[in-house]
PDB file of N, CA, C and O in Angstrom:
ATOM      1  N   UNK A   1      31.496 -14.380  20.369  1.00  0.00           N
ATOM      2  CA  UNK A   1      30.707 -14.756  19.298  1.00  0.00           C
ATOM      3  C   UNK A   1      31.232 -13.615  17.961  1.00  0.00           C
ATOM      4  O   UNK A   1      31.134 -12.392  18.068  1.00  0.00           O
ATOM      5  N   UNK A   2      31.738 -14.261  16.848  1.00  0.00           N
ATOM      6  CA  UNK A   2      31.429 -13.261  15.713  1.00  0.00           C
ATOM      7  C   UNK A   2      30.312 -12.840  15.218  1.00  0.00           C
ATOM      8  O   UNK A   2      29.168 -13.250  15.409  1.00  0.00           O
ATOM      9  N   UNK A   3      30.935 -11.501  14.184  1.00  0.00           N
ATOM     10  CA  UNK A   3      29.526 -10.615  14.056  1.00  0.00           C
ATOM     11  C   UNK A   3      28.851 -11.461  13.177  1.00  0.00           C
ATOM     12  O   UNK A   3      27.663 -11.453  13.499  1.00  0.00           O
ATOM     13  N   UNK A   4      29.118 -12.435  11.888  1.00  0.00           N
ATOM     14  CA  UNK A   4      28.354 -12.963  11.090  1.00  0.00           C
ATOM     15  C   UNK A   4      27.580 -14.085  11.981  1.00  0.00           C
ATOM     16  O   UNK A   4      26.362 -14.197  11.846  1.00  0.00           O
ATOM     17  N   UNK A   5      28.261 -14.876  12.852  1.00  0.00           N
ATOM     18  CA  UNK A   5      27.110 -15.675  14.063  1.00  0.00           C
ATOM     19  C   UNK A   5      26.203 -14.934  14.579  1.00  0.00           C
ATOM     20  O   UNK A   5      24.992 -15.067  14.401  1.00  0.00           O
ATOM     21  N   UNK A   6      26.833 -13.980  15.357  1.00  0.00           N
ATOM     22  CA  UNK A   6      25.465 -13.206  15.585  1.00  0.00           C
ATOM     23  C   UNK A   6      24.270 -12.798  15.057  1.00  0.00           C
ATOM     24  O   UNK A   6      23.161 -12.638  15.566  1.00  0.00           O
ATOM     25  N   UNK A   7      24.716 -12.649  13.875  1.00  0.00           N
ATOM     26  CA  UNK A   7      23.619 -12.123  12.980  1.00  0.00           C
ATOM     27  C   UNK A   7      22.748 -12.995  12.506  1.00  0.00           C
ATOM     28  O   UNK A   7      21.545 -12.753  12.404  1.00  0.00           O
ATOM     29  N   UNK A   8      23.375 -14.229  12.135  1.00  0.00           N
ATOM     30  CA  UNK A   8      22.641 -15.748  11.857  1.00  0.00           C
ATOM     31  C   UNK A   8      21.818 -16.048  13.305  1.00  0.00           C
ATOM     32  O   UNK A   8      20.724 -16.612  13.338  1.00  0.00           O
ATOM     33  N   UNK A   9      22.440 -15.635  14.315  1.00  0.00           N
ATOM     34  CA  UNK A   9      21.631 -16.173  15.420  1.00  0.00           C
ATOM     35  C   UNK A   9      20.500 -15.256  15.984  1.00  0.00           C
ATOM     36  O   UNK A   9      19.713 -15.554  16.882  1.00  0.00           O
ATOM     37  N   UNK A  10      20.562 -14.188  15.349  1.00  0.00           N
ATOM     38  CA  UNK A  10      19.258 -12.934  15.367  1.00  0.00           C
ATOM     39  C   UNK A  10      18.149 -13.180  14.293  1.00  0.00           C
ATOM     40  O   UNK A  10      16.930 -13.073  14.429  1.00  0.00           O
ATOM     41  N   UNK A  11      18.974 -13.585  13.042  1.00  0.00           N
ATOM     42  CA  UNK A  11      18.289 -13.937  11.732  1.00  0.00           C
ATOM     43  C   UNK A  11      17.174 -14.918  11.626  1.00  0.00           C
ATOM     44  O   UNK A  11      16.022 -14.782  11.215  1.00  0.00           O
ATOM     45  N   UNK A  12      17.886 -16.050  12.154  1.00  0.00           N
ATOM     46  CA  UNK A  12      17.868 -17.286  11.463  1.00  0.00           C
ATOM     47  C   UNK A  12      16.189 -17.435  12.686  1.00  0.00           C
ATOM     48  O   UNK A  12      15.061 -17.268  12.222  1.00  0.00           O
ATOM     49  N   UNK A  13      16.378 -17.678  13.798  1.00  0.00           N
ATOM     50  CA  UNK A  13      15.105 -18.018  14.845  1.00  0.00           C
ATOM     51  C   UNK A  13      14.142 -16.749  14.480  1.00  0.00           C
ATOM     52  O   UNK A  13      12.983 -17.048  14.196  1.00  0.00           O
ATOM     53  N   UNK A  14      14.485 -15.398  14.456  1.00  0.00           N
ATOM     54  CA  UNK A  14      13.523 -14.631  13.965  1.00  0.00           C
ATOM     55  C   UNK A  14      12.490 -15.314  12.864  1.00  0.00           C
ATOM     56  O   UNK A  14      11.276 -15.514  12.919  1.00  0.00           O
ATOM     57  N   UNK A  15      13.460 -15.581  11.859  1.00  0.00           N
ATOM     58  CA  UNK A  15      12.295 -16.179  10.541  1.00  0.00           C
ATOM     59  C   UNK A  15      11.748 -17.303  10.710  1.00  0.00           C
ATOM     60  O   UNK A  15      10.785 -17.553   9.984  1.00  0.00           O
ATOM     61  N   UNK A  16      12.026 -17.958  11.349  1.00  0.00           N
ATOM     62  CA  UNK A  16      11.461 -19.171  12.075  1.00  0.00           C
ATOM     63  C   UNK A  16      10.003 -18.240  12.916  1.00  0.00           C
ATOM     64  O   UNK A  16       8.949 -18.140  12.289  1.00  0.00           O
ATOM     65  N   UNK A  17      10.087 -17.847  13.830  1.00  0.00           N
ATOM     66  CA  UNK A  17       8.801 -16.977  14.459  1.00  0.00           C
ATOM     67  C   UNK A  17       8.066 -16.341  13.525  1.00  0.00           C
ATOM     68  O   UNK A  17       6.850 -16.523  13.570  1.00  0.00           O
ATOM     69  N   UNK A  18       8.583 -15.520  12.548  1.00  0.00           N
ATOM     70  CA  UNK A  18       8.088 -14.882  11.478  1.00  0.00           C
ATOM     71  C   UNK A  18       6.976 -15.798  10.579  1.00  0.00           C
ATOM     72  O   UNK A  18       5.784 -15.551  10.397  1.00  0.00           O
ATOM     73  N   UNK A  19       7.692 -16.814  10.135  1.00  0.00           N
ATOM     74  CA  UNK A  19       6.511 -17.994   9.425  1.00  0.00           C
ATOM     75  C   UNK A  19       5.627 -18.719  10.572  1.00  0.00           C
ATOM     76  O   UNK A  19       4.505 -19.073  10.210  1.00  0.00           O
ATOM     77  N   UNK A  20       5.989 -18.973  11.875  1.00  0.00           N
ATOM     78  CA  UNK A  20       4.722 -19.440  12.509  1.00  0.00           C
ATOM     79  C   UNK A  20       3.757 -18.254  12.741  1.00  0.00           C
ATOM     80  O   UNK A  20       2.565 -18.505  12.560  1.00  0.00           O
ATOM     81  N   UNK A  21       4.006 -17.326  13.017  1.00  0.00           N
ATOM     82  CA  UNK A  21       3.418 -16.055  13.246  1.00  0.00           C
ATOM     83  C   UNK A  21       2.405 -15.881  12.022  1.00  0.00           C
ATOM     84  O   UNK A  21       1.221 -15.636  12.254  1.00  0.00           O
ATOM     85  N   UNK A  22       2.824 -15.994  10.883  1.00  0.00           N
ATOM     86  CA  UNK A  22       2.135 -15.539   9.733  1.00  0.00           C
ATOM     87  C   UNK A  22       1.120 -16.888   9.486  1.00  0.00           C
ATOM     88  O   UNK A  22      -0.019 -16.661   9.076  1.00  0.00           O
ATOM     89  N   UNK A  23       1.415 -17.867   9.664  1.00  0.00           N
ATOM     90  CA  UNK A  23       0.520 -19.171   9.707  1.00  0.00           C
ATOM     91  C   UNK A  23      -0.273 -18.812  10.468  1.00  0.00           C
ATOM     92  O   UNK A  23      -1.267 -18.415   9.859  1.00  0.00           O
ATOM     93  N   UNK A  24      -0.409 -18.708  11.886  1.00  0.00           N
ATOM     94  CA  UNK A  24      -1.465 -18.303  13.271  1.00  0.00           C
ATOM     95  C   UNK A  24      -1.999 -17.147  12.720  1.00  0.00           C
ATOM     96  O   UNK A  24      -3.224 -17.033  12.753  1.00  0.00           O
ATOM     97  N   UNK A  25      -1.307 -16.232  12.201  1.00  0.00           N
ATOM     98  CA  UNK A  25      -2.366 -14.853  12.129  1.00  0.00           C
ATOM     99  C   UNK A  25      -3.337 -15.428  10.749  1.00  0.00           C
ATOM    100  O   UNK A  25      -4.551 -15.624  10.702  1.00  0.00           O
ATOM    101  N   UNK A  26      -2.734 -15.529  10.139  1.00  0.00           N
ATOM    102  CA  UNK A  26      -3.702 -15.682   8.782  1.00  0.00           C
ATOM    103  C   UNK A  26      -4.211 -16.878   8.362  1.00  0.00           C
ATOM    104  O   UNK A  26      -4.389 -17.004   7.150  1.00  0.00           O
ATOM    105  N   UNK A  27      -4.543 -17.975   9.241  1.00  0.00           N
ATOM    106  CA  UNK A  27      -5.475 -19.132   9.386  1.00  0.00           C
ATOM    107  C   UNK A  27      -6.871 -18.528  10.176  1.00  0.00           C
ATOM    108  O   UNK A  27      -7.996 -18.968   9.939  1.00  0.00           O
ATOM    109  N   UNK A  28      -6.602 -17.499  11.105  1.00  0.00           N
ATOM    110  CA  UNK A  28      -7.694 -16.705  11.654  1.00  0.00           C
ATOM    111  C   UNK A  28      -8.166 -15.570  11.006  1.00  0.00           C
ATOM    112  O   UNK A  28      -9.338 -15.201  11.084  1.00  0.00           O
ATOM    113  N   UNK A  29      -7.292 -14.996  10.363  1.00  0.00           N
ATOM    114  CA  UNK A  29      -7.683 -13.916   9.681  1.00  0.00           C
ATOM    115  C   UNK A  29      -7.073 -13.847   8.345  1.00  0.00           C
ATOM    116  O   UNK A  29      -5.997 -14.253   7.904  1.00  0.00           O
ATOM    117  N   UNK A  30      -8.676 -12.830   7.507  1.00  0.00           N
ATOM    118  CA  UNK A  30      -8.011 -12.909   6.200  1.00  0.00           C
ATOM    119  C   UNK A  30      -7.868 -11.612   5.855  1.00  0.00           C
ATOM    120  O   UNK A  30      -8.617 -10.850   6.467  1.00  0.00           O
ATOM    121  N   UNK A  31      -6.933 -10.984   4.840  1.00  0.00           N
ATOM    122  CA  UNK A  31      -6.561  -9.611   4.765  1.00  0.00           C
ATOM    123  C   UNK A  31      -7.557  -8.790   4.070  1.00  0.00           C
ATOM    124  O   UNK A  31      -7.721  -7.570   4.060  1.00  0.00           O
ATOM    125  N   UNK A  32      -8.206  -9.782   3.471  1.00  0.00           N
ATOM    126  CA  UNK A  32      -9.341  -8.893   2.933  1.00  0.00           C
ATOM    127  C   UNK A  32     -10.507  -8.025   3.394  1.00  0.00           C
ATOM    128  O   UNK A  32     -10.943  -6.905   3.130  1.00  0.00           O
ATOM    129  N   UNK A  33     -10.893  -9.283   4.395  1.00  0.00           N
ATOM    130  CA  UNK A  33     -12.064  -8.578   5.452  1.00  0.00           C
ATOM    131  C   UNK A  33     -11.692  -7.793   6.365  1.00  0.00           C
ATOM    132  O   UNK A  33     -12.582  -7.466   7.150  1.00  0.00           O
ATOM    133  N   UNK A  34     -10.519  -7.305   6.564  1.00  0.00           N
ATOM    134  CA  UNK A  34      -9.691  -6.653   7.809  1.00  0.00           C
ATOM    135  C   UNK A  34      -9.505  -5.265   7.170  1.00  0.00           C
ATOM    136  O   UNK A  34      -9.344  -5.467   5.967  1.00  0.00           O
ATOM    137  N   UNK A  35      -9.459  -4.085   7.406  1.00  0.00           N
ATOM    138  CA  UNK A  35      -8.734  -2.657   6.837  1.00  0.00           C
ATOM    139  C   UNK A  35      -7.768  -2.537   7.610  1.00  0.00           C
ATOM    140  O   UNK A  35      -7.757  -2.398   8.833  1.00  0.00           O
ATOM    141  N   UNK A  36      -6.847  -2.601   6.791  1.00  0.00           N
ATOM    142  CA  UNK A  36      -5.492  -2.642   7.579  1.00  0.00           C
ATOM    143  C   UNK A  36      -4.609  -1.939   6.606  1.00  0.00           C
ATOM    144  O   UNK A  36      -3.413  -2.223   6.667  1.00  0.00           O
ATOM    145  N   UNK A  37      -5.093  -0.851   5.498  1.00  0.00           N
ATOM    146  CA  UNK A  37      -4.384   0.130   4.949  1.00  0.00           C
ATOM    147  C   UNK A  37      -4.147  -0.665   3.492  1.00  0.00           C
ATOM    148  O   UNK A  37      -4.013   0.041   2.493  1.00  0.00           O
ATOM    149  N   UNK A  38      -4.102  -1.908   3.376  1.00  0.00           N
ATOM    150  CA  UNK A  38      -3.900  -2.560   2.067  1.00  0.00           C
ATOM    151  C   UNK A  38      -4.768  -2.097   0.813  1.00  0.00           C
ATOM    152  O   UNK A  38      -4.342  -1.918  -0.328  1.00  0.00           O
ATOM    153  N   UNK A  39      -6.341  -1.910   1.360  1.00  0.00           N
ATOM    154  CA  UNK A  39      -7.068  -1.005   0.225  1.00  0.00           C
ATOM    155  C   UNK A  39      -6.392  -0.011  -0.392  1.00  0.00           C
ATOM    156  O   UNK A  39      -6.154   0.017  -1.599  1.00  0.00           O
ATOM    157  N   UNK A  40      -5.893   1.281   0.861  1.00  0.00           N
ATOM    158  CA  UNK A  40      -5.558   2.718   0.178  1.00  0.00           C
ATOM    159  C   UNK A  40      -4.457   2.577  -0.466  1.00  0.00           C
ATOM    160  O   UNK A  40      -4.026   3.477  -1.187  1.00  0.00           O
ATOM    161  N   UNK A  41      -3.667   1.101  -0.254  1.00  0.00           N
ATOM    162  CA  UNK A  41      -2.066   0.756  -1.449  1.00  0.00           C
ATOM    163  C   UNK A  41      -2.204   0.311  -2.354  1.00  0.00           C
ATOM    164  O   UNK A  41      -1.303   0.008  -3.136  1.00  0.00           O
ATOM    165  N   UNK A  42      -3.594   0.111  -2.534  1.00  0.00           N
ATOM    166  CA  UNK A  42      -3.868  -1.210  -3.770  1.00  0.00           C
ATOM    167  C   UNK A  42      -3.284  -2.490  -3.815  1.00  0.00           C
ATOM    168  O   UNK A  42      -3.109  -3.036  -4.904  1.00  0.00           O
ATOM    169  N   UNK A  43      -2.873  -3.182  -2.463  1.00  0.00           N
ATOM    170  CA  UNK A  43      -2.028  -4.236  -2.233  1.00  0.00           C
ATOM    171  C   UNK A  43      -3.020  -5.539  -2.725  1.00  0.00           C
ATOM    172  O   UNK A  43      -4.231  -5.399  -2.555  1.00  0.00           O
ATOM    173  N   UNK A  44      -2.638  -6.490  -3.183  1.00  0.00           N
ATOM    174  CA  UNK A  44      -3.601  -8.167  -3.349  1.00  0.00           C
ATOM    175  C   UNK A  44      -3.542  -8.594  -2.093  1.00  0.00           C
ATOM    176  O   UNK A  44      -3.159  -7.823  -1.213  1.00  0.00           O
ATOM    177  N   UNK A  45      -3.864  -9.720  -1.848  1.00  0.00           N
ATOM    178  CA  UNK A  45      -4.293 -10.315  -0.622  1.00  0.00           C
ATOM    179  C   UNK A  45      -2.732 -10.982  -0.581  1.00  0.00           C
ATOM    180  O   UNK A  45      -2.392 -11.335   0.548  1.00  0.00           O
ATOM    181  N   UNK A  46      -2.004 -11.142  -1.371  1.00  0.00           N
ATOM    182  CA  UNK A  46      -0.508 -11.890  -1.485  1.00  0.00           C
ATOM    183  C   UNK A  46       0.259 -11.083  -0.915  1.00  0.00           C
ATOM    184  O   UNK A  46       1.034 -11.432  -0.023  1.00  0.00           O
ATOM    185  N   UNK A  47       0.153  -9.901  -1.345  1.00  0.00           N
ATOM    186  CA  UNK A  47       0.876  -8.434  -0.775  1.00  0.00           C
ATOM    187  C   UNK A  47       0.702  -8.274   0.383  1.00  0.00           C
ATOM    188  O   UNK A  47       1.746  -8.206   1.033  1.00  0.00           O
ATOM    189  N   UNK A  48      -0.293  -8.175   0.978  1.00  0.00           N
ATOM    190  CA  UNK A  48      -0.855  -8.265   1.900  1.00  0.00           C
ATOM    191  C   UNK A  48       0.119  -9.183   3.303  1.00  0.00           C
ATOM    192  O   UNK A  48       0.639  -8.809   4.354  1.00  0.00           O
ATOM    193  N   UNK A  49      -0.001 -10.335   2.690  1.00  0.00           N
ATOM    194  CA  UNK A  49       0.680 -11.392   3.300  1.00  0.00           C
ATOM    195  C   UNK A  49       2.150 -11.255   3.040  1.00  0.00           C
ATOM    196  O   UNK A  49       2.903 -11.917   3.753  1.00  0.00           O
ATOM    197  N   UNK A  50       2.600 -10.567   2.214  1.00  0.00           N
ATOM    198  CA  UNK A  50       4.118 -10.690   2.641  1.00  0.00           C
ATOM    199  C   UNK A  50       4.675  -9.386   3.321  1.00  0.00           C
ATOM    200  O   UNK A  50       5.613  -9.321   4.116  1.00  0.00           O
ATOM    201  N   UNK A  51       3.884  -8.346   2.831  1.00  0.00           N
ATOM    202  CA  UNK A  51       4.295  -7.415   3.872  1.00  0.00           C
ATOM    203  C   UNK A  51       4.246  -7.598   5.440  1.00  0.00           C
ATOM    204  O   UNK A  51       5.154  -7.367   6.239  1.00  0.00           O
ATOM    205  N   UNK A  52       2.965  -8.069   5.695  1.00  0.00           N
ATOM    206  CA  UNK A  52       3.137  -8.804   7.199  1.00  0.00           C
ATOM    207  C   UNK A  52       3.726  -9.697   7.696  1.00  0.00           C
ATOM    208  O   UNK A  52       3.850  -9.839   8.913  1.00  0.00           O
ATOM    209  N   UNK A  53       4.235 -10.527   6.742  1.00  0.00           N
ATOM    210  CA  UNK A  53       5.676 -11.403   6.900  1.00  0.00           C
ATOM    211  C   UNK A  53       6.985 -10.669   7.203  1.00  0.00           C
ATOM    212  O   UNK A  53       7.682 -10.839   8.203  1.00  0.00           O
ATOM    213  N   UNK A  54       7.219  -9.808   6.165  1.00  0.00           N
ATOM    214  CA  UNK A  54       8.495  -8.996   6.605  1.00  0.00           C
ATOM    215  C   UNK A  54       8.253  -8.071   8.021  1.00  0.00           C
ATOM    216  O   UNK A  54       9.293  -7.910   8.660  1.00  0.00           O
ATOM    217  N   UNK A  55       7.148  -7.498   8.550  1.00  0.00           N
ATOM    218  CA  UNK A  55       6.736  -6.887   9.578  1.00  0.00           C
ATOM    219  C   UNK A  55       6.864  -7.890  10.713  1.00  0.00           C
ATOM    220  O   UNK A  55       7.585  -7.560  11.655  1.00  0.00           O
ATOM    221  N   UNK A  56       6.257  -9.078  10.748  1.00  0.00           N
ATOM    222  CA  UNK A  56       6.531 -10.175  11.780  1.00  0.00           C
ATOM    223  C   UNK A  56       7.931 -10.302  12.246  1.00  0.00           C
ATOM    224  O   UNK A  56       8.330 -10.246  13.409  1.00  0.00           O
ATOM    225  N   UNK A  57       8.736 -10.514  10.971  1.00  0.00           N
ATOM    226  CA  UNK A  57      10.194 -10.838  11.015  1.00  0.00           C
ATOM    227  C   UNK A  57      10.809  -9.746  11.292  1.00  0.00           C
ATOM    228  O   UNK A  57      11.948 -10.081  11.617  1.00  0.00           O
ATOM    229  N   UNK A  58      10.705  -8.625  11.349  1.00  0.00           N
ATOM    230  CA  UNK A  58      11.259  -7.551  11.591  1.00  0.00           C
ATOM    231  C   UNK A  58      10.918  -6.888  13.575  1.00  0.00           C
ATOM    232  O   UNK A  58      11.433  -5.934  14.159  1.00  0.00           O
ATOM    233  N   UNK A  59      10.277  -7.510  13.877  1.00  0.00           N
ATOM    234  CA  UNK A  59       9.808  -7.607  14.992  1.00  0.00           C
ATOM    235  C   UNK A  59      10.335  -8.456  15.972  1.00  0.00           C
ATOM    236  O   UNK A  59      10.763  -8.206  17.099  1.00  0.00           O
ATOM    237  N   UNK A  60      10.223  -9.576  15.306  1.00  0.00           N
ATOM    238  CA  UNK A  60      10.914 -11.040  16.212  1.00  0.00           C
ATOM    239  C   UNK A  60      12.367 -10.422  15.766  1.00  0.00           C
ATOM    240  O   UNK A  60      13.002 -10.397  16.820  1.00  0.00           O
ATOM    241  N   UNK A  61      12.964 -10.058  15.020  1.00  0.00           N
ATOM    242  CA  UNK A  61      14.727 -10.100  15.023  1.00  0.00           C
ATOM    243  C   UNK A  61      15.150  -8.688  15.793  1.00  0.00           C
ATOM    244  O   UNK A  61      16.287  -8.555  16.244  1.00  0.00           O
ATOM    245  N   UNK A  62      14.034  -7.527  15.921  1.00  0.00           N
ATOM    246  CA  UNK A  62      14.678  -6.763  17.102  1.00  0.00           C
ATOM    247  C   UNK A  62      14.531  -7.097  18.040  1.00  0.00           C
ATOM    248  O   UNK A  62      15.268  -6.594  18.889  1.00  0.00           O
ATOM    249  N   UNK A  63      13.373  -8.280  18.573  1.00  0.00           N
ATOM    250  CA  UNK A  63      13.405  -8.763  19.843  1.00  0.00           C
ATOM    251  C   UNK A  63      14.697  -9.684  19.981  1.00  0.00           C
ATOM    252  O   UNK A  63      15.427  -9.560  20.965  1.00  0.00           O
ATOM    253  N   UNK A  64      14.892 -10.353  19.257  1.00  0.00           N
ATOM    254  CA  UNK A  64      16.500 -11.253  19.145  1.00  0.00           C
ATOM    255  C   UNK A  64      17.606 -10.231  19.291  1.00  0.00           C
ATOM    256  O   UNK A  64      18.584 -10.391  20.021  1.00  0.00           O
ATOM    257  N   UNK A  65      17.391  -9.245  18.592  1.00  0.00           N
ATOM    258  CA  UNK A  65      18.984  -8.230  18.830  1.00  0.00           C
ATOM    259  C   UNK A  65      18.977  -8.016  20.094  1.00  0.00           C
ATOM    260  O   UNK A  65      19.948  -8.463  20.704  1.00  0.00           O
ATOM    261  N   UNK A  66      17.865  -7.253  20.923  1.00  0.00           N
ATOM    262  CA  UNK A  66      17.740  -6.861  22.073  1.00  0.00           C
ATOM    263  C   UNK A  66      18.553  -7.762  23.015  1.00  0.00           C
ATOM    264  O   UNK A  66      19.534  -7.474  23.701  1.00  0.00           O
ATOM    265  N   UNK A  67      17.755  -9.183  22.843  1.00  0.00           N
ATOM    266  CA  UNK A  67      18.372 -10.474  24.170  1.00  0.00           C
ATOM    267  C   UNK A  67      20.098 -10.274  23.517  1.00  0.00           C
ATOM    268  O   UNK A  67      20.919 -10.000  24.393  1.00  0.00           O
ATOM    269  N   UNK A  68      20.617 -10.389  22.157  1.00  0.00           N
ATOM    270  CA  UNK A  68      22.055 -10.502  21.802  1.00  0.00           C
ATOM    271  C   UNK A  68      22.630  -9.056  23.021  1.00  0.00           C
ATOM    272  O   UNK A  68      23.374  -9.119  24.000  1.00  0.00           O
ATOM    273  N   UNK A  69      22.036  -8.093  22.521  1.00  0.00           N
ATOM    274  CA  UNK A  69      22.747  -6.792  23.115  1.00  0.00           C
ATOM    275  C   UNK A  69      22.515  -6.989  24.593  1.00  0.00           C
ATOM    276  O   UNK A  69      23.582  -6.856  25.191  1.00  0.00           O
ATOM    277  N   UNK A  70      21.605  -7.231  25.317  1.00  0.00           N
ATOM    278  CA  UNK A  70      21.889  -7.470  26.808  1.00  0.00           C
ATOM    279  C   UNK A  70      22.886  -8.644  27.220  1.00  0.00           C
ATOM    280  O   UNK A  70      23.834  -8.432  27.977  1.00  0.00           O
ATOM    281  N   UNK A  71      22.674  -9.611  26.799  1.00  0.00           N
ATOM    282  CA  UNK A  71      23.306 -11.094  27.012  1.00  0.00           C
ATOM    283  C   UNK A  71      25.103 -10.468  27.138  1.00  0.00           C
ATOM    284  O   UNK A  71      25.793 -10.394  28.155  1.00  0.00           O
ATOM    285  N   UNK A  72      25.536 -10.018  25.426  1.00  0.00           N
ATOM    286  CA  UNK A  72      26.848  -9.859  25.059  1.00  0.00           C
ATOM    287  C   UNK A  72      27.595  -9.185  26.928  1.00  0.00           C
ATOM    288  O   UNK A  72      28.508  -9.751  27.529  1.00  0.00           O
ATOM    289  N   UNK A  73      26.934  -8.052  27.368  1.00  0.00           N
ATOM    290  CA  UNK A  73      28.455  -7.787  27.884  1.00  0.00           C
ATOM    291  C   UNK A  73      28.508  -8.690  29.545  1.00  0.00           C
ATOM    292  O   UNK A  73      29.331  -8.718  30.460  1.00  0.00           O
ATOM    293  N   UNK A  74      27.212  -9.325  29.311  1.00  0.00           N
ATOM    294  CA  UNK A  74      27.641 -10.545  30.928  1.00  0.00           C
ATOM    295  C   UNK A  74      28.720 -11.399  30.148  1.00  0.00           C
ATOM    296  O   UNK A  74      29.717 -11.565  30.850  1.00  0.00           O
ATOM    297  N   UNK A  75      28.804 -11.927  29.032  1.00  0.00           N
ATOM    298  CA  UNK A  75      29.388 -12.565  28.684  1.00  0.00           C
ATOM    299  C   UNK A  75      30.758 -12.012  28.469  1.00  0.00           C
ATOM    300  O   UNK A  75      31.688 -12.725  28.846  1.00  0.00           O
ATOM    301  N   UNK A  76      30.997 -11.021  28.002  1.00  0.00           N
ATOM    302  CA  UNK A  76      32.357 -10.251  28.152  1.00  0.00           C
ATOM    303  C   UNK A  76      33.070 -10.065  29.544  1.00  0.00           C
ATOM    304  O   UNK A  76      34.287 -10.045  29.725  1.00  0.00           O
ATOM    305  N   UNK A  77      31.827  -9.899  30.733  1.00  0.00           N
ATOM    306  CA  UNK A  77      32.524  -9.999  31.867  1.00  0.00           C
ATOM    307  C   UNK A  77      32.727 -11.108  32.654  1.00  0.00           C
ATOM    308  O   UNK A  77      33.375 -11.191  33.698  1.00  0.00           O
ATOM    309  N   UNK A  78      32.050 -12.041  31.996  1.00  0.00           N
ATOM    310  CA  UNK A  78      32.490 -13.420  32.524  1.00  0.00           C
ATOM    311  C   UNK A  78      33.758 -13.649  32.047  1.00  0.00           C
ATOM    312  O   UNK A  78      34.612 -13.798  32.921  1.00  0.00           O
ATOM    313  N   UNK A  79      34.163 -13.726  30.763  1.00  0.00           N
ATOM    314  CA  UNK A  79      35.234 -13.936  30.107  1.00  0.00           C
ATOM    315  C   UNK A  79      36.715 -13.387  31.094  1.00  0.00           C
ATOM    316  O   UNK A  79      37.616 -14.071  31.579  1.00  0.00           O
ATOM    317  N   UNK A  80      36.502 -11.976  31.121  1.00  0.00           N
ATOM    318  CA  UNK A  80      37.513 -11.068  32.349  1.00  0.00           C
ATOM    319  C   UNK A  80      37.755 -11.833  33.641  1.00  0.00           C
ATOM    320  O   UNK A  80      38.810 -12.217  34.147  1.00  0.00           O
ATOM    321  N   UNK A  81      36.475 -11.951  34.042  1.00  0.00           N
ATOM    322  CA  UNK A  81      36.825 -12.828  35.423  1.00  0.00           C
ATOM    323  C   UNK A  81      37.623 -14.615  35.319  1.00  0.00           C
ATOM    324  O   UNK A  81      38.312 -15.240  36.124  1.00  0.00           O
ATOM    325  N   UNK A  82      37.124 -14.934  33.986  1.00  0.00           N
ATOM    326  CA  UNK A  82      37.946 -16.345  34.261  1.00  0.00           C
ATOM    327  C   UNK A  82      39.541 -15.976  33.513  1.00  0.00           C
ATOM    328  O   UNK A  82      40.441 -16.802  33.362  1.00  0.00           O
ATOM    329  N   UNK A  83      39.579 -14.813  33.193  1.00  0.00           N
ATOM    330  CA  UNK A  83      40.915 -14.819  32.805  1.00  0.00           C
ATOM    331  C   UNK A  83      41.779 -14.318  33.567  1.00  0.00           C
ATOM    332  O   UNK A  83      42.967 -14.335  33.244  1.00  0.00           O
ATOM    333  N   UNK A  84      41.367 -13.790  34.691  1.00  0.00           N
ATOM    334  CA  UNK A  84      42.120 -13.269  36.046  1.00  0.00           C
ATOM    335  C   UNK A  84      42.578 -14.403  37.208  1.00  0.00           C
ATOM    336  O   UNK A  84      43.146 -14.038  38.237  1.00  0.00           O
TER     337      UNK A  84
END
């Protein structure tokens, strides 16, 4: 798997998961009602939504990247076995 294909394979599904998490969390929680440090930073409601989205995306991308790292050595091992 090429580097660009691997990167897209990590970032695209994690983007979709971040979108779903954003909808689920903020359907139930209003960032103005919850103290999460946004008041101290002077963030608006939209700023809190944006920051949360990127945090969700980062967490999902880290999870997907770990999966790619754990699966890749096995793929390389299977290719070596198939070629011998």
